[in-house]
Backbone as CSV, one residue per row, in Angstrom:
resi,resn,N_x,N_y,N_z,CA_x,CA_y,CA_z,C_x,C_y,C_z
1,MET,-70.674,18.107,-8.691,-70.838,17.968,-7.254,-71.167,19.330,-6.663
2,ASN,-72.244,19.435,-5.932,-72.640,20.718,-5.375,-71.900,21.016,-4.088
3,ALA,-71.435,22.236,-3.985,-70.761,22.641,-2.732,-71.799,22.860,-1.649
4,ALA,-71.396,22.576,-0.395,-72.301,22.763,0.725,-72.637,24.265,0.853
5,ARG,-73.908,24.510,1.104,-74.344,25.891,1.214,-73.939,26.449,2.553
6,VAL,-73.319,27.627,2.566,-72.831,28.292,3.740,-73.676,29.505,4.064
7,ASP,-74.114,29.591,5.299,-74.896,30.726,5.757,-73.921,31.791,6.219
8,PHE,-73.389,32.669,5.282,-72.375,33.622,5.601,-72.810,34.630,6.648
9,PRO,-74.026,35.169,6.607,-74.416,36.094,7.744,-74.298,35.455,9.095
10,LYS,-74.656,34.189,9.207,-74.581,33.494,10.501,-73.096,33.267,10.877
11,VAL,-72.263,32.931,9.875,-70.818,32.729,10.162,-70.206,34.008,10.685
12,PHE,-70.525,35.132,10.006,-69.965,36.458,10.389,-70.482,36.851,11.769
13,GLU,-71.713,36.528,12.096,-72.287,36.837,13.382,-71.542,36.080,14.483
14,VAL,-71.267,34.818,14.221,-70.529,34.013,15.192,-69.105,34.523,15.378
15,MET,-68.446,34.822,14.242,-67.066,35.375,14.290,-67.023,36.678,15.084
16,LYS,-68.005,37.565,14.847,-68.001,38.818,15.561,-68.173,38.572,17.051
17,GLU,-69.097,37.622,17.397,-69.267,37.338,18.835,-67.993,36.795,19.457
18,GLN,-67.266,35.930,18.691,-66.052,35.325,19.203,-64.973,36.410,19.470
19,VAL,-64.847,37.317,18.490,-63.845,38.358,18.663,-64.197,39.318,19.800
20,MET,-65.460,39.703,19.886,-65.904,40.608,20.952,-65.651,40.022,22.324
21,ARG,-65.998,38.761,22.476,-65.839,38.123,23.781,-64.361,37.858,24.096
22,ALA,-63.586,37.557,23.055,-62.174,37.374,23.274,-61.488,38.667,23.701
23,LEU,-61.905,39.795,23.108,-61.328,41.089,23.464,-61.682,41.507,24.900
24,GLN,-62.789,41.002,25.375,-63.234,41.339,26.741,-62.300,40.742,27.799
25,THR,-61.495,39.729,27.381,-60.504,39.167,28.310,-59.240,40.014,28.431
26,MET,-59.203,41.121,27.657,-58.092,42.043,27.679,-56.736,41.372,27.341
27,PRO,-56.660,40.713,26.193,-55.354,40.068,25.830,-54.290,41.098,25.586
28,THR,-53.045,40.831,25.986,-51.938,41.788,25.808,-51.073,41.487,24.599
29,ASN,-51.303,40.333,23.971,-50.529,39.974,22.793,-51.357,39.050,21.879
30,ALA,-50.829,38.742,20.731,-51.527,37.943,19.758,-51.756,36.523,20.273
31,ASP,-50.791,35.963,20.991,-50.905,34.595,21.526,-52.097,34.502,22.522
32,GLN,-52.228,35.509,23.375,-53.369,35.462,24.318,-54.720,35.628,23.583
33,LEU,-54.728,36.442,22.553,-55.951,36.599,21.764,-56.333,35.288,21.071
34,LYS,-55.266,34.659,20.512,-55.487,33.380,19.823,-56.005,32.333,20.813
35,SER,-55.458,32.318,22.004,-55.894,31.353,23.051,-57.371,31.607,23.467
36,SER,-57.705,32.883,23.585,-59.072,33.220,23.985,-60.045,32.813,22.862
37,LEU,-59.637,32.991,21.609,-60.533,32.633,20.488,-60.694,31.119,20.436
38,SER,-59.639,30.355,20.743,-59.746,28.874,20.715,-60.681,28.344,21.788
39,ASN,-60.884,29.167,22.884,-61.764,28.752,23.912,-63.267,29.141,23.605
40,LEU,-63.449,29.696,22.445,-64.813,30.159,22.072,-65.217,29.548,20.755
41,PRO,-65.322,28.210,20.645,-65.776,27.614,19.401,-67.287,27.840,19.223
42,TYR,-67.792,27.478,18.075,-69.225,27.703,17.742,-70.121,27.092,18.800
43,ALA,-69.801,25.888,19.278,-70.656,25.219,20.259,-70.752,26.058,21.523
44,LYS,-69.626,26.670,21.946,-69.614,27.519,23.157,-70.459,28.763,22.921
45,ILE,-70.322,29.389,21.750,-71.124,30.578,21.461,-72.566,30.251,21.436
46,ALA,-72.977,29.109,20.809,-74.370,28.726,20.800,-74.890,28.468,22.220
47,GLU,-74.053,27.899,23.054,-74.474,27.675,24.463,-74.652,28.994,25.185
48,ILE,-73.766,29.935,24.962,-73.885,31.248,25.618,-75.158,31.945,25.148
49,TRP,-75.431,31.922,23.834,-76.634,32.557,23.285,-77.874,31.937,23.844
50,SER,-77.872,30.568,23.974,-79.065,29.878,24.524,-79.309,30.272,25.957
51,ALA,-78.230,30.391,26.751,-78.371,30.791,28.147,-78.890,32.213,28.294
52,GLU,-78.369,33.090,27.409,-78.788,34.521,27.498,-80.271,34.632,27.031
53,ARG,-80.651,33.851,26.044,-82.055,33.928,25.584,-83.000,33.396,26.653
54,LYS,-82.587,32.316,27.355,-83.399,31.801,28.440,-83.534,32.786,29.581
55,GLN,-82.400,33.436,29.886,-82.393,34.438,30.960,-83.297,35.613,30.613
56,LYS,-83.278,36.012,29.332,-84.125,37.163,28.911,-85.594,36.743,29.005
57,GLU,-85.902,35.496,28.572,-87.313,35.030,28.653,-87.798,34.996,30.100
58,GLU,-86.940,34.562,30.994,-87.315,34.515,32.441,-87.523,35.928,32.960
59,TRP,-86.674,36.833,32.515,-86.800,38.237,32.966,-88.099,38.849,32.409
60,ASP,-88.345,38.586,31.151,-89.556,39.123,30.512,-90.838,38.634,31.204
61,THR,-90.861,37.344,31.588,-92.032,36.805,32.231,-92.302,37.439,33.571
62,GLN,-91.292,38.026,34.199,-91.464,38.666,35.493,-91.929,40.093,35.346
63,ALA,-91.771,40.668,34.149,-92.171,42.069,33.945,-93.690,42.169,34.064
64,LYS,-94.095,43.247,34.745,-95.574,43.454,34.966,-96.355,43.532,33.709
65,PRO,-95.909,44.196,32.632,-96.658,44.225,31.357,-96.887,42.826,30.765
66,ILE,-95.892,41.944,30.943,-96.058,40.589,30.397,-97.020,39.775,31.228
67,GLN,-96.967,39.968,32.576,-97.902,39.307,33.442,-99.330,39.761,33.147
68,GLU,-99.510,41.023,32.864,-100.841,41.542,32.561,-101.334,41.005,31.191
69,LEU,-100.380,40.851,30.245,-100.748,40.295,28.934,-101.165,38.840,29.076
70,ARG,-100.400,38.080,29.905,-100.754,36.675,30.126,-102.148,36.523,30.787
71,LYS,-102.420,37.406,31.716,-103.717,37.363,32.387,-104.836,37.735,31.403
72,LYS,-104.560,38.626,30.496,-105.572,39.059,29.548,-105.888,37.961,28.539
73,ILE,-104.899,37.208,28.065,-105.168,36.224,27.028,-105.444,34.843,27.609
74,GLU,-105.344,34.675,28.942,-105.632,33.370,29.566,-107.002,32.817,29.299
75,PRO,-108.077,33.671,29.409,-109.414,33.132,29.106,-109.516,32.577,27.667
76,GLU,-108.857,33.248,26.750,-108.907,32.769,25.337,-108.210,31.395,25.190
77,MET,-107.080,31.231,25.935,-106.396,29.962,25.876,-107.184,28.833,26.591
78,LEU,-107.858,29.202,27.673,-108.686,28.224,28.370,-109.842,27.787,27.482
79,ASP,-110.375,28.697,26.691,-111.484,28.335,25.771,-110.978,27.383,24.708
80,LEU,-109.756,27.579,24.237,-109.178,26.628,23.262,-109.045,25.240,23.838
81,ILE,-108.559,25.180,25.122,-108.426,23.904,25.781,-109.828,23.270,25.934
82,LYS,-110.768,24.058,26.345,-112.152,23.533,26.543,-112.665,22.930,25.242
83,GLN,-112.530,23.613,24.135,-112.998,23.099,22.825,-112.279,21.827,22.448
84,GLN,-110.965,21.773,22.735,-110.225,20.555,22.411,-110.698,19.379,23.270
85,ARG,-110.993,19.633,24.547,-111.550,18.583,25.416,-112.884,18.072,24.927
86,LEU,-113.761,18.985,24.532,-115.058,18.548,24.086,-114.981,17.753,22.765
87,ASN,-114.077,18.181,21.884,-113.873,17.428,20.642,-113.338,15.991,20.954
88,TYR,-112.536,15.915,21.976,-112.000,14.631,22.375,-113.160,13.683,22.887
89,LEU,-114.086,14.273,23.654,-115.214,13.500,24.131,-116.126,13.079,22.990
90,VAL,-116.252,13.919,21.986,-117.080,13.595,20.812,-116.455,12.360,20.048
91,ASN,-115.151,12.297,19.990,-114.542,11.150,19.356,-114.712,9.833,20.135
92,GLY,-114.852,9.957,21.474,-115.133,8.779,22.286,-113.901,8.039,22.735
93,THR,-114.093,7.218,23.777,-112.967,6.457,24.383,-113.463,5.084,24.794
94,HIS,-112.582,4.065,24.653,-112.886,2.731,25.165,-112.314,2.600,26.569
95,PHE,-113.197,2.385,27.535,-112.800,2.230,28.915,-112.794,0.756,29.283
96,PRO,-111.658,0.249,29.791,-111.550,-1.196,30.114,-112.520,-1.580,31.276
97,LEU,-113.061,-2.801,31.163,-113.912,-3.324,32.200,-113.240,-4.431,32.962
98,PRO,-113.570,-4.580,34.243,-113.034,-5.716,35.023,-113.616,-7.016,34.491
99,LYS,-112.793,-8.088,34.442,-113.255,-9.349,33.923,-114.440,-9.886,34.687
100,ALA,-114.477,-9.643,35.960,-115.519,-10.222,36.825,-116.929,-9.599,36.533
101,ARG,-116.912,-8.419,35.875,-118.216,-7.743,35.713,-119.063,-8.380,34.602
102,SER,-118.461,-8.610,33.404,-119.257,-9.162,32.336,-118.308,-9.733,31.298
103,SER,-118.880,-10.297,30.232,-118.066,-10.862,29.184,-117.497,-9.802,28.248
104,ALA,-118.019,-8.603,28.308,-117.500,-7.491,27.496,-116.153,-6.998,28.031
105,LYS,-115.383,-6.467,27.084,-114.019,-6.008,27.491,-113.983,-4.535,27.773
106,TYR,-114.924,-3.780,27.141,-114.864,-2.323,27.270,-116.225,-1.706,27.448
107,THR,-116.227,-0.497,27.960,-117.372,0.387,27.854,-116.930,1.555,26.963
108,PHE,-117.691,1.720,25.864,-117.369,2.821,24.965,-118.305,4.006,25.248
109,CYS,-117.725,5.208,25.358,-118.562,6.368,25.670,-118.123,7.518,24.796
110,ARG,-119.072,8.236,24.280,-118.814,9.395,23.486,-119.900,10.465,23.665
111,LEU,-119.515,11.688,23.357,-120.453,12.828,23.468,-121.025,13.105,22.073
112,THR,-122.266,13.413,22.067,-122.903,13.810,20.775,-122.320,15.090,20.261
113,ALA,-122.403,15.310,18.937,-121.792,16.498,18.321,-122.392,17.801,18.855
114,ASN,-123.644,17.752,19.309,-124.259,18.993,19.823,-123.960,19.212,21.302
115,HIS,-123.157,18.324,21.909,-122.694,18.414,23.278,-123.851,18.343,24.328
116,LYS,-124.911,17.622,23.914,-126.077,17.562,24.800,-126.244,16.189,25.505
117,THR,-125.624,15.137,24.933,-125.880,13.770,25.424,-124.616,12.953,25.445
118,LEU,-124.426,12.190,26.523,-123.392,11.164,26.567,-124.023,9.846,26.233
119,CYS,-123.424,9.140,25.267,-123.902,7.813,24.862,-122.855,6.799,25.221
120,TYR,-123.244,5.702,25.821,-122.269,4.686,26.240,-122.874,3.268,26.217
121,GLY,-121.994,2.274,26.159,-122.425,0.911,26.145,-121.266,-0.048,26.156
122,ASP,-121.499,-1.257,26.597,-120.413,-2.282,26.659,-120.148,-2.806,25.277
123,CYS,-118.897,-3.224,24.993,-118.560,-3.790,23.692,-117.314,-4.714,23.854
124,ASP,-117.085,-5.480,22.831,-116.001,-6.475,22.873,-114.769,-6.045,22.041
125,ASP,-114.863,-4.999,21.275,-113.775,-4.608,20.415,-113.534,-3.111,20.572
126,THR,-112.494,-2.601,19.876,-112.150,-1.197,19.981,-112.538,-0.441,18.696
127,ALA,-113.442,-1.032,17.924,-113.914,-0.314,16.747,-114.751,0.899,17.158
128,ASP,-114.857,1.870,16.236,-115.683,3.033,16.552,-117.170,2.624,16.595
129,HIS,-117.891,3.249,17.493,-119.294,2.941,17.623,-120.105,4.224,17.468
130,THR,-121.210,4.106,16.732,-122.098,5.267,16.487,-122.984,5.441,17.688
131,HIS,-123.621,6.608,17.726,-124.539,6.882,18.845,-125.754,5.908,18.850
132,GLU,-126.116,5.462,17.616,-127.270,4.618,17.502,-127.097,3.260,18.162
133,ASN,-125.859,2.694,18.079,-125.676,1.339,18.622,-125.159,1.359,20.088
134,LEU,-125.239,2.550,20.693,-124.906,2.653,22.134,-126.224,2.823,22.882
135,ASN,-126.547,1.794,23.682,-127.908,1.758,24.245,-128.200,2.743,25.361
136,ASN,-127.172,3.174,26.066,-127.401,3.977,27.265,-127.114,5.491,26.913
137,LYS,-128.008,6.347,27.402,-127.899,7.759,27.173,-127.971,8.529,28.477
138,LEU,-127.215,9.596,28.551,-127.265,10.475,29.725,-127.243,11.916,29.251
139,LEU,-128.294,12.663,29.552,-128.286,14.075,29.163,-127.262,14.873,29.964
140,VAL,-126.572,15.775,29.297,-125.591,16.597,30.004,-126.236,17.407,31.097
141,ASN,-127.487,17.855,30.901,-128.239,18.617,31.880,-128.503,17.828,33.163
142,ASP,-128.411,16.461,33.058,-128.657,15.624,34.187,-127.400,15.240,34.952
143,ILE,-126.263,15.792,34.547,-124.992,15.558,35.233,-124.827,16.524,36.369
144,LYS,-124.680,15.974,37.552,-124.577,16.854,38.780,-123.081,17.144,39.109
145,GLY,-122.213,16.185,38.902,-120.793,16.373,39.183,-120.021,15.095,39.014
146,LEU,-118.887,15.016,39.653,-117.922,13.916,39.451,-117.354,13.426,40.782
147,PHE,-117.125,12.118,40.860,-116.239,11.532,41.863,-114.979,11.115,41.131
148,THR,-113.807,11.177,41.780,-112.583,10.674,41.162,-111.784,9.854,42.178
149,GLY,-110.983,8.940,41.661,-110.103,8.161,42.511,-110.805,7.322,43.528
150,ASN,-110.335,7.376,44.755,-110.893,6.539,45.842,-112.318,6.917,46.226
151,ASP,-112.760,8.103,45.821,-114.099,8.530,46.140,-115.148,7.837,45.275
152,CYS,-114.695,7.199,44.195,-115.661,6.552,43.291,-116.257,5.316,43.914
153,PRO,-117.547,5.064,43.693,-118.173,3.838,44.236,-117.486,2.562,43.785
154,HIS,-117.079,2.471,42.528,-116.476,1.229,42.060,-115.040,1.069,42.513
155,ALA,-114.441,2.148,43.086,-113.091,2.004,43.663,-113.149,1.207,44.969
156,LYS,-114.339,1.212,45.569,-114.471,0.497,46.854,-114.896,-0.960,46.652
157,GLU,-115.206,-1.312,45.416,-115.567,-2.700,45.120,-114.308,-3.476,44.710
158,LYS,-113.617,-4.001,45.689,-112.341,-4.613,45.448,-112.443,-5.798,44.475
159,LYS,-113.458,-6.613,44.627,-113.566,-7.768,43.739,-113.948,-7.366,42.332
160,GLY,-114.866,-6.450,42.190,-115.309,-6.076,40.893,-114.390,-5.206,40.062
161,THR,-113.348,-4.671,40.726,-112.457,-3.800,39.999,-110.984,-4.286,40.075
162,LYS,-110.797,-5.558,40.332,-109.471,-6.134,40.459,-108.684,-5.909,39.153
163,GLY,-107.459,-5.384,39.346,-106.572,-5.163,38.210,-106.741,-3.772,37.543
164,LEU,-107.727,-2.989,37.963,-107.919,-1.655,37.372,-107.351,-0.593,38.364
165,PRO,-106.551,0.340,37.844,-105.925,1.372,38.693,-106.939,2.342,39.288
166,THR,-106.944,2.531,40.585,-107.911,3.408,41.265,-107.778,4.870,40.819
167,HIS,-106.478,5.295,40.597,-106.302,6.736,40.334,-106.833,7.151,38.949
168,LEU,-107.205,6.159,38.096,-107.771,6.449,36.793,-109.264,6.349,36.754
169,MET,-109.855,6.155,37.920,-111.315,5.986,38.015,-112.031,7.299,38.155
170,PHE,-113.194,7.421,37.534,-114.080,8.549,37.768,-115.519,8.109,37.631
171,SER,-116.403,8.796,38.335,-117.822,8.439,38.345,-118.630,9.679,38.062
172,ILE,-119.576,9.577,37.165,-120.445,10.703,36.812,-121.708,10.613,37.707
173,ILE,-121.935,11.669,38.492,-123.068,11.725,39.405,-124.294,12.245,38.657
174,GLN,-125.386,11.493,38.707,-126.595,11.887,38.039,-127.454,12.747,38.990
175,ASP,-127.944,13.888,38.455,-128.746,14.786,39.217,-130.074,14.130,39.649
176,GLY,-130.440,14.379,40.877,-131.708,13.898,41.381,-131.717,12.432,41.776
177,THR,-130.547,11.774,41.818,-130.464,10.374,42.144,-129.115,10.078,42.756
178,GLU,-128.965,8.986,43.456,-127.711,8.575,44.016,-126.902,7.673,43.083
179,ASP,-127.463,7.409,41.918,-126.791,6.529,40.978,-125.582,7.232,40.287
180,THR,-124.580,6.441,39.968,-123.429,6.988,39.273,-123.098,6.109,38.060
181,ILE,-122.473,6.675,37.067,-121.993,5.904,35.946,-120.475,5.874,36.059
182,ASN,-119.905,4.685,36.164,-118.512,4.479,36.545,-117.670,4.128,35.373
183,PHE,-116.469,4.759,35.338,-115.517,4.486,34.270,-114.088,4.381,34.878
184,THR,-113.228,3.665,34.169,-111.821,3.611,34.491,-111.057,3.960,33.228
185,ALA,-110.355,5.048,33.211,-109.679,5.533,32.010,-108.497,4.588,31.668
186,PRO,-108.208,4.391,30.401,-107.049,3.524,29.986,-105.720,4.140,30.285
187,THR,-105.595,5.482,30.287,-104.353,6.141,30.503,-104.548,7.406,31.333
188,ASP,-103.443,7.974,31.835,-103.531,9.229,32.626,-104.077,10.380,31.736
189,ASP,-103.601,10.402,30.495,-104.098,11.511,29.643,-105.576,11.372,29.360
190,ASP,-106.062,10.152,29.136,-107.524,9.972,28.945,-108.312,10.412,30.149
191,PHE,-107.784,10.093,31.329,-108.415,10.475,32.569,-108.554,11.988,32.650
192,CYS,-107.451,12.674,32.402,-107.468,14.137,32.465,-108.363,14.771,31.409
193,MET,-108.374,14.216,30.209,-109.210,14.756,29.142,-110.688,14.618,29.496
194,TRP,-111.089,13.485,30.062,-112.509,13.275,30.356,-112.914,14.090,31.611
195,ILE,-112.034,14.159,32.572,-112.376,15.001,33.760,-112.544,16.441,33.361
196,ASP,-111.583,16.946,32.552,-111.703,18.351,32.102,-112.939,18.494,31.216
197,GLY,-113.187,17.551,30.322,-114.320,17.667,29.406,-115.637,17.722,30.117
198,ILE,-115.834,16.826,31.094,-117.122,16.802,31.817,-117.254,18.062,32.644
199,ASN,-116.191,18.478,33.300,-116.286,19.759,34.083,-116.624,20.924,33.119
200,ALA,-116.048,20.911,31.932,-116.395,22.015,31.010,-117.830,21.945,30.580
201,LEU,-118.382,20.725,30.445,-119.776,20.576,30.057,-120.715,21.140,31.084
202,ILE,-120.401,20.957,32.340,-121.328,21.383,33.421,-120.951,22.746,33.988
203,GLY,-119.968,23.419,33.355,-119.619,24.751,33.808,-118.719,24.845,34.960
204,SER,-118.014,23.766,35.325,-117.060,23.760,36.434,-115.662,23.999,35.934
205,PRO,-114.719,24.452,36.727,-113.366,24.675,36.293,-112.710,23.354,35.914
206,MET,-111.813,23.392,34.911,-111.002,22.249,34.550,-109.805,22.201,35.528
207,THR,-109.598,21.083,36.119,-108.649,21.007,37.238,-107.485,20.050,37.014
208,SER,-107.352,19.412,35.904,-106.325,18.376,35.735,-104.953,19.004,35.547
209,LYS,-103.924,18.190,35.852,-102.530,18.590,35.675,-102.237,18.814,34.188
210,LEU,-102.881,18.021,33.332,-102.661,18.138,31.896,-103.168,19.500,31.396
211,LYS,-104.281,19.991,31.998,-104.798,21.289,31.618,-103.780,22.346,31.954
212,ASP,-103.146,22.268,33.138,-102.120,23.225,33.530,-100.956,23.213,32.575
213,GLN,-100.545,22.006,32.167,-99.437,21.937,31.194,-99.817,22.569,29.865
214,HIS,-100.983,22.248,29.360,-101.395,22.777,28.075,-101.554,24.316,28.138
215,LEU,-102.076,24.785,29.245,-102.299,26.225,29.408,-100.958,26.966,29.402
216,ALA,-99.947,26.410,30.149,-98.633,27.019,30.187,-98.015,27.075,28.760
217,ILE,-98.117,25.958,28.037,-97.543,25.930,26.661,-98.215,26.974,25.773
218,LEU,-99.529,26.993,25.802,-100.286,27.946,24.951,-100.003,29.387,25.298
219,LEU,-99.942,29.688,26.584,-99.681,31.045,27.021,-98.276,31.487,26.596
220,ASN,-97.291,30.618,26.789,-95.933,30.953,26.389,-95.808,31.205,24.882
221,MET,-96.468,30.349,24.083,-96.396,30.520,22.639,-97.108,31.762,22.209
222,GLU,-98.295,32.056,22.788,-99.075,33.247,22.369,-98.317,34.508,22.767
223,VAL,-97.728,34.542,23.970,-96.964,35.720,24.407,-95.789,35.991,23.480
224,LYS,-95.076,34.889,23.113,-93.904,35.067,22.231,-94.345,35.603,20.830
225,LEU,-95.492,35.111,20.373,-95.999,35.591,19.090,-96.331,37.075,19.145
226,ARG,-96.963,37.495,20.242,-97.397,38.875,20.351,-96.250,39.777,20.634
227,LEU,-95.097,39.280,21.073,-93.953,40.128,21.405,-92.880,40.107,20.297
228,LEU,-93.201,39.531,19.171,-92.225,39.461,18.080,-91.744,40.861,17.676
229,ASP,-92.661,41.849,17.696,-92.262,43.185,17.264,-91.384,43.886,18.320
230,THR,-91.255,43.301,19.503,-90.393,43.904,20.544,-89.023,43.266,20.602
231,GLU,-88.703,42.394,19.632,-87.392,41.703,19.649,-86.279,42.763,19.699
232,GLY,-85.367,42.530,20.626,-84.226,43.437,20.825,-84.513,44.604,21.739
233,LEU,-85.780,44.777,22.162,-86.126,45.828,23.087,-86.174,45.287,24.518
234,GLU,-85.785,46.099,25.458,-85.879,45.680,26.848,-87.182,46.138,27.443
235,ILE,-87.894,45.124,27.959,-89.205,45.393,28.541,-89.018,45.666,30.009
236,PRO,-89.466,46.871,30.490,-89.264,47.216,31.926,-90.125,46.325,32.800
237,LYS,-89.624,46.075,34.019,-90.392,45.274,34.941,-91.625,46.015,35.382
238,GLU,-91.557,47.328,35.567,-92.735,48.122,36.002,-93.073,49.156,34.921
239,GLN,-94.289,49.566,34.897,-94.724,50.562,33.899,-94.041,51.877,34.204
240,PRO,-93.488,52.549,33.174,-92.823,53.855,33.396,-93.811,54.852,33.981
241,GLU,-93.318,55.781,34.756,-94.198,56.796,35.336,-94.662,57.769,34.250
242,ILE,-95.922,58.167,34.361,-96.452,59.146,33.411,-95.955,60.524,33.838
243,PRO,-95.309,61.255,32.931,-94.794,62.613,33.296,-95.920,63.551,33.641
244,PRO,-95.630,64.557,34.489,-96.666,65.537,34.824,-97.110,66.356,33.640
245,GLU,-98.329,66.861,33.702,-98.825,67.682,32.618,-98.069,69.033,32.536
246,PRO,-97.940,69.585,31.366,-97.231,70.854,31.211,-98.031,71.986,31.902
247,PRO,-97.400,73.099,32.235,-98.109,74.208,32.886,-99.164,74.808,32.013
248,ASN,-99.007,74.738,30.732,-100.041,75.257,29.790,-99.936,74.523,28.473
249,TYR,-100.879,74.751,27.621,-100.899,74.087,26.309,-100.813,75.121,25.212
250,ASP,-99.970,76.156,25.413,-99.861,77.194,24.385,-99.197,76.663,23.126
251,PHE,-98.536,75.495,23.260,-97.873,74.929,22.051,-98.919,74.261,21.131
252,ALA,-100.143,74.018,21.638,-101.141,73.352,20.825,-101.836,74.342,19.909
253,TYR,-102.092,73.947,18.719,-102.736,74.796,17.727,-104.063,74.192,17.268
254,ASP,-105.051,75.057,17.063,-106.302,74.574,16.511,-106.142,74.395,15.031
255,ILE,-106.609,73.242,14.540,-106.485,72.995,13.100,-107.876,73.082,12.432
């Protein structure tokens, strides 16, 4: 029978923390020390460490050097999000159709691998569809912009869109014409991915809430990775002042 493996360095670290915090209560006898130690079980120490780590992270994010680092790497993170959105559009999505419109259940739309054309068409199943069997094509260069929500033309067609949520609707505006290509996303995430993806295709900013969430996660992860070498060091909120130059450089030698 194998004995349970014990992480002795971790045990000693917890014991040290328990003793140090118990001594901070200034016990005057052994009974008081014992009582203080009993109030500091492992769960309590872990909770204290977690709170201190969170407080340090919040402090670090307020420091000017960290803010500047976040600003510097933000374009790189936005580019990652953009590439992920475009890959999502390449995979394609089945958009539900109102029953009153046609016998088909879905409109399937996907972006070509070269990111130049949107291919779409009605279908009855959720199987993957190739670009060849999607009859309708729209060049990305012919996309002027987007309508979303209640601004979409099909959101105003109460009979033709019965049962479809308005907040998941978006319409692609074709350049040089008043025609739009109308879709209703199956989920909130699909809506955000397509809105961001189309905006990325036409060079507009990605504006969805999901983009903000993904950007925050990526920035936090990247900042933590880049600050691994500063573990245990206190990062000042402001950049330290540069000391004045010396009166002379007699201490410098030519080599």
